[in-house]
Backbone bond lengths (Angstrom), bond angles and torsions (degrees), N, CA, C in turn:
res aa  C-N    CA-C-N  psi(-1)  N-CA   C-N-CA  omega(-1)  CA-C   N-CA-C  phi
1 M - - - 1.444 - - 1.531 110.93 -
2 K 1.346 116.31 -40.45 1.462 119.89 179.01 1.519 110.82 -63.40
3 L 1.317 116.27 -34.91 1.458 120.98 179.27 1.527 110.53 -63.42
4 I 1.315 116.44 -45.66 1.457 121.08 -179.40 1.526 110.59 -67.59
5 L 1.327 117.16 -41.39 1.458 120.05 179.69 1.523 112.15 -65.57
6 S 1.327 118.05 -38.05 1.463 119.50 177.79 1.526 110.61 -69.94
7 L 1.319 117.94 -34.15 1.459 121.69 175.73 1.532 110.83 -65.34
8 V 1.310 116.90 -43.60 1.464 121.64 178.73 1.533 110.65 -66.72
9 A 1.334 117.18 -42.43 1.465 120.31 179.72 1.525 111.27 -63.07
10 G 1.317 117.61 -42.89 1.457 120.69 177.33 1.515 112.11 -63.22
11 S 1.319 116.50 -38.67 1.469 120.66 178.24 1.523 111.35 -67.35
12 I 1.316 117.20 -41.40 1.464 120.66 179.45 1.520 110.80 -65.09
13 F 1.322 117.22 -43.48 1.461 119.04 178.98 1.523 111.92 -70.62
14 G 1.309 118.27 -29.15 1.458 120.65 173.24 1.514 111.38 -65.91
15 L 1.326 116.74 -42.27 1.460 121.19 177.38 1.522 110.78 -65.12
16 A 1.331 116.86 -43.38 1.460 120.25 179.27 1.530 110.88 -63.59
17 S 1.318 117.28 -40.13 1.465 120.21 177.98 1.518 111.08 -65.27
18 T 1.313 116.77 -39.63 1.458 120.94 179.45 1.524 111.12 -63.10
19 L 1.308 117.01 -43.28 1.460 120.44 -176.40 1.527 113.04 -79.74
20 L 1.323 118.63 -24.54 1.456 121.79 -173.69 1.520 114.06 -97.29
21 H 1.321 118.77 -22.16 1.468 120.15 -168.68 1.519 113.99 -63.40
22 N 1.307 118.91 -27.73 1.464 121.55 -176.34 1.525 112.51 -98.38
23 A 1.333 117.51 -1.04 1.461 121.51 -179.99 1.526 109.51 -93.27
24 Y 1.302 116.11 141.59 1.456 122.86 176.59 1.524 112.13 51.49
25 Q 1.301 116.07 57.70 1.465 121.49 -174.77 1.518 110.70 -61.03
26 P 1.283 121.58 137.98 1.452 131.21 -4.71 1.522 113.23 -91.83
27 W 1.342 117.28 3.28 1.466 120.34 -173.46 1.521 113.17 -66.66
28 G 1.296 118.52 -32.46 1.466 120.91 177.28 1.516 111.99 -64.65
29 L 1.326 115.90 -40.66 1.464 120.74 177.34 1.524 110.93 -65.22
30 I 1.321 116.46 -46.97 1.465 120.70 -179.24 1.524 110.48 -62.14
31 L 1.322 116.81 -45.11 1.465 120.89 179.98 1.523 111.60 -63.50
32 S 1.312 117.50 -42.18 1.467 119.64 -177.54 1.525 111.65 -68.18
33 V 1.309 118.30 -40.66 1.471 120.28 -179.79 1.524 111.09 -71.06
34 V 1.322 117.77 -44.34 1.469 120.71 -179.15 1.530 110.95 -67.21
35 A 1.319 117.45 -42.41 1.473 120.35 179.76 1.523 111.24 -65.01
36 T 1.312 117.33 -38.54 1.458 120.12 178.40 1.527 111.13 -66.61
37 A 1.322 117.14 -44.90 1.468 120.27 178.81 1.520 110.91 -62.73
38 L 1.316 117.06 -41.30 1.460 120.86 178.65 1.527 111.04 -64.87
39 A 1.324 117.35 -40.58 1.463 120.68 179.61 1.528 111.50 -65.61
40 I 1.338 117.56 -41.88 1.465 120.50 178.47 1.532 110.05 -65.30
41 W 1.308 116.83 -40.20 1.463 120.44 177.93 1.532 110.63 -63.62
42 M 1.352 116.91 -40.58 1.461 120.50 179.70 1.526 112.34 -68.57
43 I 1.316 117.64 -32.04 1.472 120.28 175.45 1.527 109.54 -61.26
44 G 1.320 116.49 -44.13 1.462 120.16 177.86 1.510 112.77 -65.04
45 R 1.322 117.24 -39.64 1.468 120.79 178.42 1.523 111.31 -67.19
46 R 1.316 116.55 -37.22 1.465 120.48 -176.07 1.528 112.00 -71.53
47 W 1.340 116.70 -44.92 1.453 119.98 -173.58 1.519 113.57 -103.93
48 G 1.312 118.75 -7.58 1.448 122.26 167.97 1.513 117.99 78.02
49 L 1.312 119.61 8.96 1.461 120.46 178.88 1.524 110.32 -131.86
50 K 1.335 115.23 144.80 1.461 120.30 176.06 1.523 111.68 -68.29
51 R 1.301 116.24 -23.77 1.463 121.47 -178.80 1.529 111.45 -56.40
52 Y 1.321 117.20 -41.62 1.456 120.83 -177.90 1.526 111.63 -73.01
53 K 1.335 116.56 -33.09 1.465 119.21 173.96 1.521 110.29 -66.07
54 F 1.313 116.91 -39.64 1.467 120.99 178.79 1.529 111.07 -65.00
55 I 1.319 117.56 -40.47 1.467 121.31 179.87 1.530 110.42 -66.46
56 A 1.337 117.35 -43.35 1.464 120.34 178.77 1.527 110.84 -65.66
57 S 1.323 117.43 -39.58 1.466 120.96 177.73 1.524 111.09 -65.75
58 S 1.327 116.91 -38.53 1.461 120.47 178.08 1.517 111.45 -65.13
59 A 1.324 116.97 -38.88 1.467 120.25 176.98 1.521 110.36 -65.73
60 W 1.329 117.54 -39.17 1.462 121.53 176.92 1.524 110.82 -61.52
61 F 1.344 115.74 -45.91 1.465 120.65 178.17 1.532 111.10 -61.25
62 A 1.321 117.03 -41.14 1.468 120.43 -178.57 1.529 111.20 -64.73
63 V 1.321 117.49 -41.89 1.458 120.99 178.99 1.526 110.22 -65.56
64 L 1.326 117.40 -44.37 1.458 119.36 -179.96 1.523 112.15 -68.85
65 F 1.317 117.93 -33.31 1.461 120.33 176.28 1.522 110.31 -64.20
66 K 1.323 116.54 -44.96 1.463 120.83 179.60 1.528 110.99 -66.35
67 A 1.331 117.55 -36.70 1.465 120.86 -179.17 1.523 112.11 -73.30
68 S 1.324 117.97 -21.36 1.465 120.13 -178.43 1.526 113.09 -95.67
69 T 1.324 117.57 2.62 1.465 121.01 175.37 1.525 109.11 -107.62
70 L 1.315 115.82 157.39 1.463 120.12 -179.20 1.525 110.87 -68.91
71 G 1.335 114.80 138.37 1.453 120.30 176.65 1.516 111.14 -88.27
72 V 1.318 116.35 -171.05 1.460 122.11 -177.53 1.526 111.02 -63.52
73 G 1.315 117.24 -40.29 1.456 121.19 -178.83 1.515 113.61 -90.45
74 G 1.323 117.75 7.36 1.453 121.67 -179.94 1.515 114.03 85.49
75 E 1.337 117.38 12.57 1.459 120.38 -179.34 1.533 110.11 -78.88
76 L 1.310 114.93 152.92 1.457 121.87 -177.82 1.521 107.79 -141.83
77 L 1.324 118.22 119.16 1.461 121.20 -177.09 1.523 112.57 -88.27
78 I 1.317 117.74 -32.72 1.462 121.28 176.45 1.523 106.77 -114.67
79 E 1.319 115.03 108.53 1.448 120.41 -177.22 1.526 110.47 -79.79
80 G 1.307 115.58 169.32 1.453 120.97 179.38 1.514 112.83 -88.89
81 N 1.336 117.24 28.09 1.456 120.50 177.72 1.530 109.90 -85.63
82 T 1.310 116.39 -173.22 1.466 120.74 -176.80 1.522 111.92 -61.10
83 M 1.317 117.08 -44.84 1.471 120.19 -177.67 1.526 111.50 -65.88
84 G 1.315 117.76 -41.30 1.461 120.86 179.06 1.511 112.47 -65.88
85 T 1.326 116.08 -42.07 1.459 119.81 178.96 1.524 111.45 -67.21
86 L 1.335 116.75 -41.20 1.459 120.13 177.64 1.525 111.67 -64.00
87 L 1.322 117.18 -37.95 1.466 119.90 177.47 1.520 110.65 -61.46
88 L 1.314 116.46 -47.12 1.463 119.60 -177.90 1.527 112.03 -66.80
89 V 1.321 117.65 -44.92 1.465 120.97 -176.26 1.524 111.76 -74.55
90 C 1.333 116.82 -55.03 1.467 119.86 -177.45 1.525 111.94 -66.34
91 G 1.324 116.34 -40.40 1.458 119.35 178.19 1.514 112.53 -63.96
92 S 1.323 116.87 -40.72 1.466 120.29 179.31 1.524 111.43 -65.80
93 I 1.316 116.54 -45.70 1.471 120.04 179.89 1.523 110.27 -63.62
94 L 1.320 117.08 -45.12 1.454 120.33 -178.41 1.526 111.96 -64.85
95 L 1.323 117.97 -39.63 1.461 119.79 179.52 1.520 112.31 -70.75
96 I 1.322 117.44 -33.44 1.473 119.60 175.64 1.521 109.74 -65.01
97 V 1.327 116.66 -42.25 1.464 120.27 179.25 1.523 110.67 -66.16
98 V 1.327 117.44 -45.40 1.466 120.96 -178.84 1.528 110.67 -65.41
99 S 1.318 117.40 -37.72 1.468 120.04 179.36 1.517 112.49 -69.71
100 A 1.318 117.10 -25.87 1.463 120.53 -178.73 1.521 113.44 -86.79
101 I 1.313 118.02 -12.88 1.474 121.46 -179.15 1.526 108.94 -65.28
102 A 1.308 114.75 132.73 1.460 119.80 179.23 1.525 110.00 -69.86
103 I 1.310 115.69 147.78 1.442 121.71 179.67 1.522 108.23 -94.04
104 P 1.353 117.98 120.02 1.476 119.35 -178.84 1.523 111.19 -68.11
105 E 1.285 114.51 147.98 1.474 120.99 -179.52 1.497 111.14 -78.70
């Protein structure tokens, strides 16, 4: 159950980051990256294993990867502008760091 919940949480935060990053520049980007990192960190604190942080981060990466590629109708949710690139780079680095942080006993 924890596995499914961490997968769903990562997907939801990936969707929220995708939809929020380009709104109210630069505050939408800052809010989406910080909220996602905080949520991944809280998943690890709540369930006590790095495995669940890794699963949630992987779901976030999968959603952002799909949102940054062209869809069937040619739509693109994460553009190749400054905000889109910063979301992908800063969000990826921050989630890798947060996922690697050891969980205190």
